[in-house]
C-alpha positions in Angstrom: -264.4 -41.4 -90.8 -265.0 -39.5 -94.2 -263.9 -35.9 -94.4 -267.2 -33.8 -94.4 -265.6 -30.5 -94.3 -266.6 -28.4 -96.9 -264.0 -26.9 -99.1 -263.3 -23.3 -99.3 -263.0 -22.1 -102.7 -262.3 -18.7 -102.7 -258.9 -18.7 -104.1 -257.7 -18.3 -107.5 -254.6 -20.3 -106.8 -253.3 -22.9 -104.2 -249.5 -22.6 -103.6 -248.3 -26.1 -101.9 -245.3 -25.0 -100.2 -244.2 -21.9 -97.7 -240.4 -21.7 -98.1 -238.7 -19.2 -100.6 -240.1 -20.8 -104.2 -243.5 -20.8 -102.7 -243.8 -17.7 -100.8 -241.9 -15.7 -104.0 -244.7 -17.1 -106.4 -247.5 -16.4 -104.2 -246.1 -12.4 -103.7 -245.9 -12.4 -107.3 -249.6 -13.7 -107.7 -250.9 -11.2 -105.0 -249.2 -8.9 -106.7 -251.4 -9.2 -109.7 -254.5 -9.6 -107.4 -254.7 -13.4 -107.6 -256.8 -14.7 -104.3 -253.9 -17.0 -102.8 -253.8 -19.8 -100.2 -250.2 -20.7 -99.5 -250.3 -24.2 -97.5 -247.1 -24.4 -95.8 -245.7 -27.7 -93.8 -244.0 -25.5 -91.0 -240.6 -26.3 -89.0 -241.3 -30.4 -89.4 -240.2 -30.1 -93.2 -236.5 -29.7 -93.9 -236.5 -26.2 -94.4 -233.7 -25.4 -97.3 -235.0 -21.9 -97.1 -233.4 -21.6 -93.7 -230.2 -23.6 -94.3 -228.8 -22.0 -97.4 -225.9 -19.5 -98.2 -227.5 -16.4 -99.5 -225.7 -15.8 -102.5 -227.7 -14.1 -105.6 -225.2 -16.0 -107.8 -224.8 -16.0 -111.5 -221.3 -16.6 -112.5 -220.4 -20.2 -113.9 -223.9 -21.4 -113.9 -225.3 -22.4 -117.6 -222.4 -24.0 -119.0 -223.9 -26.4 -121.1 -227.3 -25.4 -120.8 -227.5 -21.8 -122.1 -231.5 -21.3 -121.0 -230.4 -21.6 -117.6 -227.2 -18.8 -117.9 -230.4 -16.9 -119.1 -232.7 -17.5 -116.7 -230.7 -17.1 -113.9 -229.0 -14.0 -115.2 -232.6 -12.3 -115.7 -233.2 -13.1 -112.4 -230.3 -11.3 -111.0 -231.1 -8.2 -113.0 -234.7 -8.1 -111.5 -233.8 -8.6 -107.8 -233.0 -4.5 -107.1 -236.8 -4.7 -108.1 -237.9 -7.3 -106.1 -235.7 -6.3 -102.7 -237.2 -2.6 -103.1 -241.1 -4.2 -103.5 -240.6 -6.0 -100.0 -238.8 -2.9 -98.3 -242.0 -1.0 -99.7 -244.8 -3.6 -98.5 -243.0 -4.6 -95.3 -240.1 -2.2 -94.3 -237.9 -4.9 -94.1 -234.4 -4.8 -95.8 -233.4 -8.2 -97.0 -229.7 -6.2 -97.2 -229.1 -7.0 -100.9 -225.8 -6.4 -102.5 -224.8 -6.9 -106.1 -221.0 -5.8 -105.9 -219.9 -8.7 -108.1 -218.4 -12.1 -107.0 -215.0 -14.1 -107.0 -214.6 -17.8 -107.7 -210.7 -18.3 -106.3 -208.3 -20.7 -107.6 -205.6 -22.2 -106.4 -203.3 -23.6 -109.2 -202.7 -22.2 -112.9 -204.6 -25.5 -114.2 -207.7 -24.4 -111.8 -207.3 -20.9 -113.5 -207.4 -22.1 -117.1 -210.5 -24.4 -116.7 -212.4 -21.7 -114.6 -211.8 -19.4 -117.8 -212.3 -21.9 -120.4 -216.0 -22.4 -118.8 -216.6 -18.8 -118.3 -215.6 -18.2 -121.9 -217.9 -20.7 -123.0 -221.0 -19.5 -121.5 -220.4 -15.9 -122.5 -219.8 -17.1 -126.2 -223.1 -18.7 -126.0 -224.8 -15.7 -124.8 -223.3 -13.8 -127.6 -221.2 -11.4 -125.1 -223.8 -11.3 -122.7 -222.2 -12.4 -119.6 -219.5 -10.2 -118.3 -216.5 -12.1 -116.5 -212.8 -10.9 -116.2 -209.9 -13.3 -115.0 -207.5 -11.9 -112.8 -204.2 -13.0 -111.5 -203.0 -12.9 -107.6 -201.9 -9.3 -107.8 -205.1 -8.3 -109.4 -207.2 -9.8 -106.7 -205.5 -8.8 -104.1 -205.6 -5.1 -105.2 -209.2 -6.1 -104.8 -209.3 -8.3 -101.5 -206.6 -8.0 -99.8 -206.8 -10.6 -96.8 -206.7 -13.5 -99.2 -204.1 -16.1 -98.5 -200.7 -17.1 -100.3 -202.3 -20.2 -101.7 -204.6 -18.2 -103.9 -203.2 -17.8 -107.4 -206.2 -15.9 -109.0 -209.7 -15.7 -109.6 -212.7 -15.3 -111.9 -215.0 -12.3 -111.0 -218.7 -10.9 -112.6 -220.2 -7.6 -111.7 -223.8 -10.0 -111.8 -223.1 -11.5 -108.4 -223.9 -10.5 -105.0 -225.7 -11.8 -102.1 -228.9 -11.1 -99.3 -229.8 -12.2 -95.9 -231.8 -15.5 -96.5 -233.7 -15.2 -93.2 -234.8 -11.8 -93.8 -235.9 -12.6 -96.9 -238.3 -15.2 -96.1 -239.7 -13.3 -93.4 -240.3 -10.5 -95.5 -241.7 -12.8 -98.5 -244.3 -14.0 -95.7 -244.8 -10.9 -94.3 -245.6 -9.0 -97.8 -247.9 -12.1 -98.6 -249.9 -11.2 -94.9 -250.0 -7.6 -96.0 -251.6 -8.6 -99.6 -253.9 -10.7 -97.8 -252.3 -14.3 -99.2 -254.3 -17.1 -96.9 -251.4 -18.6 -94.9 -251.6 -22.0 -93.4 -249.0 -23.4 -91.3 -248.5 -26.6 -90.1 -250.4 -28.3 -93.0 -248.3 -31.1 -94.8 -250.4 -31.9 -98.1 -250.5 -36.1 -98.6 -254.1 -35.4 -101.0 -254.4 -33.4 -104.0 -257.8 -34.4 -106.4 -258.2 -32.6 -109.9 -261.6 -32.7 -111.0 -261.8 -32.1 -114.8 -264.3 -29.1 -115.7 -264.8 -26.9 -118.9 -261.7 -25.0 -119.2 -259.7 -27.1 -117.0 -259.3 -28.5 -113.6 -260.7 -27.6 -110.1 -258.1 -28.8 -107.5 -258.8 -29.8 -104.0 -256.4 -30.2 -101.6 -256.7 -32.2 -98.5 -260.4 -32.0 -99.0 -260.6 -28.5 -97.7 -259.1 -25.9 -100.1 -260.3 -25.6 -103.8 -259.1 -23.7 -106.7 -258.9 -23.6 -110.7 -255.1 -23.2 -110.3 -252.7 -25.0 -108.2 -248.5 -24.4 -107.6 -246.5 -27.6 -106.6 -243.5 -25.6 -104.5 -243.0 -28.0 -101.9 -239.2 -29.0 -102.3 -238.9 -32.7 -101.9 -242.6 -33.3 -101.7 -243.0 -32.4 -105.0 -241.9 -35.9 -106.2 -244.7 -37.6 -104.8 -247.3 -34.7 -105.5 -246.5 -34.2 -109.2 -247.5 -38.0 -110.1 -250.5 -37.6 -108.9 -251.2 -34.5 -111.3 -249.6 -36.3 -114.2 -246.4 -34.1 -113.8 -242.9 -35.5 -113.4 -240.7 -34.3 -110.3 -237.9 -36.7 -110.0 -236.4 -34.6 -107.2 -233.8 -35.7 -104.8 -231.7 -34.5 -101.5 -228.5 -32.9 -101.4 -227.0 -32.0 -98.5 -225.0 -29.1 -98.0 -223.2 -28.0 -94.8 -222.1 -24.8 -93.5 -220.0 -23.1 -90.9 -220.6 -19.8 -88.9 -217.9 -17.9 -87.7 -218.5 -15.0 -84.9 -218.8 -11.2 -86.1 -215.5 -9.5 -86.7 -214.4 -6.3 -88.5 -214.8 -5.8 -91.9 -212.7 -7.8 -94.0 -214.5 -8.9 -97.1 -216.7 -6.6 -99.1 -218.1 -9.5 -102.0 -219.8 -12.3 -101.9 -217.3 -15.4 -103.1 -218.6 -18.9 -103.7 -217.4 -20.5 -100.6 -217.0 -17.7 -98.0 -219.1 -14.8 -97.4 -219.2 -11.9 -94.7 -222.8 -11.2 -93.6 -224.2 -8.0 -93.1 -224.0 -8.2 -89.4 -220.6 -9.1 -89.7 -220.7 -13.2 -89.2 -218.5 -15.4 -91.5 -220.3 -17.9 -93.3 -218.5 -20.9 -94.7 -219.5 -23.9 -97.0 -220.8 -25.4 -98.6 -220.7 -29.3 -99.4 -222.5 -31.5 -102.2 -223.5 -34.7 -100.5 -225.5 -37.6 -102.1 -226.8 -39.1 -98.4 -230.4 -39.6 -99.1 -232.5 -37.4 -96.5 -229.5 -37.4 -93.9 -229.3 -33.9 -92.7 -226.8 -34.3 -89.8 -223.9 -32.3 -89.5 -220.4 -34.5 -90.2 -216.9 -33.6 -88.5 -215.1 -34.2 -91.4 -216.7 -32.2 -93.7 -217.2 -29.4 -91.8 -213.1 -29.7 -91.1 -212.6 -29.3 -94.9 -214.8 -26.6 -95.1 -212.9 -24.5 -92.1 -209.5 -25.6 -93.9 -210.5 -24.4 -97.2 -211.8 -21.0 -95.8 -208.6 -20.5 -93.7 -206.4 -21.3 -96.7 -208.4 -18.8 -98.7 -208.8 -16.1 -95.9 -205.8 -16.8 -93.3 -207.4 -14.2 -91.0 -210.3 -16.8 -90.1 -207.6 -19.0 -87.9 -208.1 -17.0 -85.0 -212.1 -16.7 -85.2 -214.4 -19.1 -82.9 -217.3 -20.7 -84.6 -220.7 -20.3 -83.5 -222.8 -22.8 -85.1 -223.3 -25.1 -87.9 -225.5 -26.8 -89.7 -226.8 -28.6 -92.9 -229.8 -28.5 -95.1 -230.8 -30.5 -98.2 -231.0 -29.0 -101.5 -233.8 -29.8 -103.8 -232.0 -31.2 -107.0 -233.3 -32.6 -110.2 -231.2 -35.4 -112.1 -229.4 -32.5 -114.0 -229.4 -30.1 -111.2 -231.3 -27.9 -113.3 -235.0 -26.5 -112.6 -238.3 -27.9 -113.2 -241.0 -25.8 -114.5 -244.3 -27.4 -115.8 -248.0 -27.1 -116.4 -249.7 -30.3 -116.2 -251.0 -31.5 -119.9 -253.4 -34.1 -118.3 -254.4 -31.5 -115.3 -254.2 -27.8 -117.2 -253.8 -25.7 -114.4 -251.7 -27.4 -112.4 -247.6 -26.2 -111.9 -244.7 -27.8 -110.4 -241.9 -25.4 -109.8 -238.8 -26.8 -108.2 -235.2 -25.6 -108.0 -232.1 -25.6 -106.0 -231.4 -21.9 -106.2 -234.3 -20.6 -104.3 -232.3 -17.1 -103.3 -230.8 -16.7 -106.5 -234.3 -17.2 -108.7 -236.7 -15.4 -106.2 -236.8 -12.4 -108.4 -237.9 -14.7 -111.5 -240.5 -16.8 -109.7 -241.8 -13.5 -108.3 -242.1 -11.4 -111.2 -241.7 -14.1 -114.2 -243.3 -17.6 -113.2 -246.0 -15.9 -111.1 -247.8 -14.4 -114.2 -247.3 -17.4 -116.0 -249.4 -19.5 -113.3 -251.7 -16.4 -113.5 -252.5 -16.8 -117.4 -249.5 -14.9 -119.5 -247.4 -16.9 -121.9 -244.9 -19.1 -120.2 -240.9 -17.6 -119.8 -239.0 -18.4 -122.8 -236.1 -19.5 -121.2 -238.0 -22.0 -119.0 -239.6 -24.3 -121.9 -236.7 -26.6 -121.6 -237.2 -27.3 -118.0 -240.3 -29.3 -118.4 -240.2 -32.4 -116.3 -240.8 -34.9 -119.0 -237.1 -34.1 -120.3 -235.9 -36.8 -117.8 -238.3 -39.5 -119.6 -236.4 -39.1 -122.8 -233.4 -41.7 -123.2 -231.0 -39.4 -125.3 -231.5 -36.3 -123.1 -227.9 -36.2 -121.7 -227.3 -32.6 -120.5 -224.1 -31.2 -118.4 -225.0 -30.9 -115.0 -226.0 -27.6 -113.2 -223.2 -25.8 -111.5 
């Protein structure tokens, strides 16, 4: 039967995807006064936004890709503004803390390799990338609970963490307060672009129309992008996480593999596994995560584990984001990344204005999807 529903064309922008990326872009657009429709697939989606580590993480990112280092750094710097805006709009404290973060090493060789990586990024950014390499005694002075296997660490003052579930809730609540039309339980398979003077009119599922559209559907972006002359060859990458019971505070900093949440629970992770769309947990990987955690912090050995989960990251072939506007159908944008927490502030305050008509942020010009169509493109993989 033909769909005879009259399209709703009251929106300025349709955002497809209600996770952290889509919700942050929608929030930024709504703050500018745009009328936004946000289409969310719902709980049948893979939901990376509910299965991540909650880090606002900068150090080590952008090795071999300087614009990504700048982009990540700029988002971390904007994060206090995002946290305050969400608190003002919703009274929800997303528990942002940015005391700096540690990446621990377990040998002199690891320490030297880490130093080279951090120094290379700092050199590329002309010094605007503060870090310290600390020996064992210097690390223990700041993190006394460390185990004897830890030989040192890198530290940067740029890193932090937040509560990702409170963040997602705050973004949804803020969008509601700013009159974003939120539609849950709406998977998107059909997107039609109709050329018109000055751009296109986009119709989604025969029901919603707008002159601008943002694909922020995570792993669903791959198929949708092809319909609009965009290229987003994203694939799943599984990460597994363990949660330990609440315990007395012993860790005041986020670290790359262990953090203590604002509620006192312990979070351990994370793996990087290429297993397709399998989002099950596996005993072997969880055992390795637990062993690494105890090796770093022996105090964890006596704690009970209360749950485990896995989630599928949205990974491009080089690990870096994809930000693009279709040349075939102007007004259609794709936004995809595997760092939805870290980059949430950039999505709200820098990508959203671009979607709304402002110039594209300088750092993201290299992240167009057609870079993967160039046979000479050989980037370093994101970390």
